[in-house]
Structure formats: structure tokens, C-alpha cells
C-alpha positions as CSV (number, residue, x, y, z in Angstrom):
1,X,-24.0,26.4,9.6
2,X,-21.9,25.3,12.6
3,X,-20.8,21.8,12.8
4,X,-20.9,20.0,16.1
5,X,-17.6,18.9,17.7
6,X,-16.8,15.2,17.7
7,X,-15.3,13.4,20.6
8,X,-11.6,12.4,20.6
9,X,-12.5,8.9,21.7
10,X,-11.0,6.3,19.5
11,X,-13.4,3.8,18.0
12,X,-12.6,0.2,17.3
13,X,-12.9,0.5,13.6
14,X,-12.5,3.1,10.7
15,X,-15.4,5.5,10.6
16,X,-15.6,5.2,6.9
17,X,-14.9,1.6,5.9
18,X,-15.7,0.0,9.3
19,X,-12.6,-2.3,9.1
20,X,-10.9,-3.0,12.4
21,X,-7.4,-1.9,11.5
22,X,-4.9,0.7,13.0
23,X,-6.4,4.1,12.8
24,X,-5.2,7.7,12.1
25,X,-6.7,11.0,13.2
26,X,-8.2,13.0,10.3
27,X,-9.0,16.7,11.2
28,X,-12.4,17.3,9.6
29,X,-11.3,21.0,9.1
30,X,-7.6,20.9,8.1
31,X,-5.4,22.4,10.8
32,X,-3.7,24.7,8.2
33,X,-7.1,26.5,7.7
34,X,-7.9,27.0,11.4
35,X,-6.8,30.7,11.3
36,X,-9.2,31.5,8.4
37,X,-11.8,33.9,9.9
38,X,-14.5,32.9,7.4
39,X,-14.2,29.2,8.3
40,X,-14.1,30.1,12.1
41,X,-17.4,31.8,11.6
42,X,-18.8,29.0,9.6
43,X,-17.9,26.1,11.9
44,X,-16.9,27.7,15.3
45,X,-13.4,27.4,16.8
46,X,-14.3,24.5,19.1
47,X,-15.6,22.4,16.2
48,X,-12.5,23.2,14.3
49,X,-10.3,22.0,17.1
50,X,-12.4,19.0,18.2
51,X,-13.5,17.8,14.8
52,X,-11.7,14.5,14.4
53,X,-12.5,11.4,12.4
54,X,-10.8,8.1,13.1
55,X,-9.8,6.7,9.7
56,X,-7.7,3.8,8.5
57,X,-4.6,4.8,6.6
58,X,-6.1,3.7,3.3
59,X,-9.3,5.8,3.7
60,X,-7.3,8.8,5.1
61,X,-5.0,8.8,2.1
62,X,-7.9,8.4,-0.3
63,X,-9.8,11.4,1.2
64,X,-6.8,13.6,0.7
65,X,-6.3,12.3,-2.8
66,X,-9.9,13.2,-3.7
67,X,-10.4,16.5,-2.0
68,X,-8.5,19.7,-1.5
69,X,-8.1,21.2,2.0
70,X,-10.6,24.0,1.1
71,X,-13.2,21.5,-0.1
72,X,-12.7,19.4,3.1
73,X,-13.3,22.6,5.3
74,X,-16.2,24.0,3.4
75,X,-18.2,21.0,2.1
76,X,-16.9,17.8,3.7
77,X,-16.4,18.6,7.5
78,X,-18.2,15.5,8.7
79,X,-17.9,11.8,8.4
80,X,-21.3,11.6,6.8
81,X,-20.4,14.2,4.1
82,X,-17.1,12.4,3.4
83,X,-19.0,9.1,3.0
84,X,-21.4,10.8,0.6
85,X,-18.8,11.9,-1.8
86,X,-19.1,9.7,-4.9
87,X,-15.4,8.8,-5.3
88,X,-15.0,8.1,-1.5
89,X,-18.2,6.1,-1.4
90,X,-17.0,3.9,-4.2
91,X,-13.6,3.4,-2.5
92,X,-15.3,2.6,0.8
93,X,-17.6,0.1,-0.9
94,X,-14.6,-1.6,-2.5
95,X,-12.5,-1.6,0.6
96,X,-15.0,-2.5,3.3
97,X,-15.1,-6.3,2.6
98,X,-11.3,-6.6,2.4
99,X,-9.5,-8.4,5.3
100,X,-8.0,-6.3,8.0
101,X,-4.5,-7.1,6.9
102,X,-5.2,-6.0,3.3
103,X,-3.3,-2.8,2.4
104,X,-4.3,-1.3,-1.0
105,X,-1.6,-0.1,-3.2
106,X,-2.3,3.6,-3.6
107,X,-0.8,5.7,-6.3
108,X,1.4,8.6,-5.3
109,X,-0.8,11.0,-7.3
110,X,-2.2,14.1,-5.6
111,X,-5.5,15.7,-5.8
112,X,-6.5,16.1,-9.5
113,X,-8.1,19.5,-9.2
114,X,-5.1,21.5,-8.0
């Protein structure tokens, strides 16, 4: 199952919560895993390099709190897949109506499953 590469064009809003706030680049397949042969065969090298999602800092941090790099690379390598994850969907639903200057206080806790 190869994923199609995404453009590097920066949208006006977060691709998850749709708030118009400063954005960060999220590599859909974490860069640390780009040398993994199995993942290269699964996604293709171009998709690994070009697969970028533009996320606000709050969504970006929450994604990395909920999912390990391996889970991101194997099961959540698209914005649609990320938005479908129950914990991320719940966070997006809570965050999307907040004003653009709202910055949630996020715990320093790491991914629970490690």
C-alpha cells in the first residue's frame, strides 16, 4: 500500500483542527524511520520524503503524545488516518472551536505505550 506524496505548500490553517494559527511541519513517516527497508517498500521513498502535514503546535504535540513513530509510519501516514484516531479526533473536536490565540496547556508526558 503506497501512500501518495503530499505537496509542501503551506495551507492557511492546521490540517487537523482547521484553526488559522502558526503551523509546523509534521513528517507523516518520521524521518528517523526513512532508512527502514520495509517502510520504504510499503510507502515508497518519494512519499516518505514528501509526506508532510501542516499542523498547529498543539495538534503536532498531541499526535506525538498519542502515537509512537512506528505506529505513525505503519498505520497513520496520512492526515485522514490521524484524524480518524479516537484520541486525536477527540482532541481536534475539543480544540477546533478555540480562538486562534488559545494555547492549550499540554502535559509533558510521553507516549503511554512505550
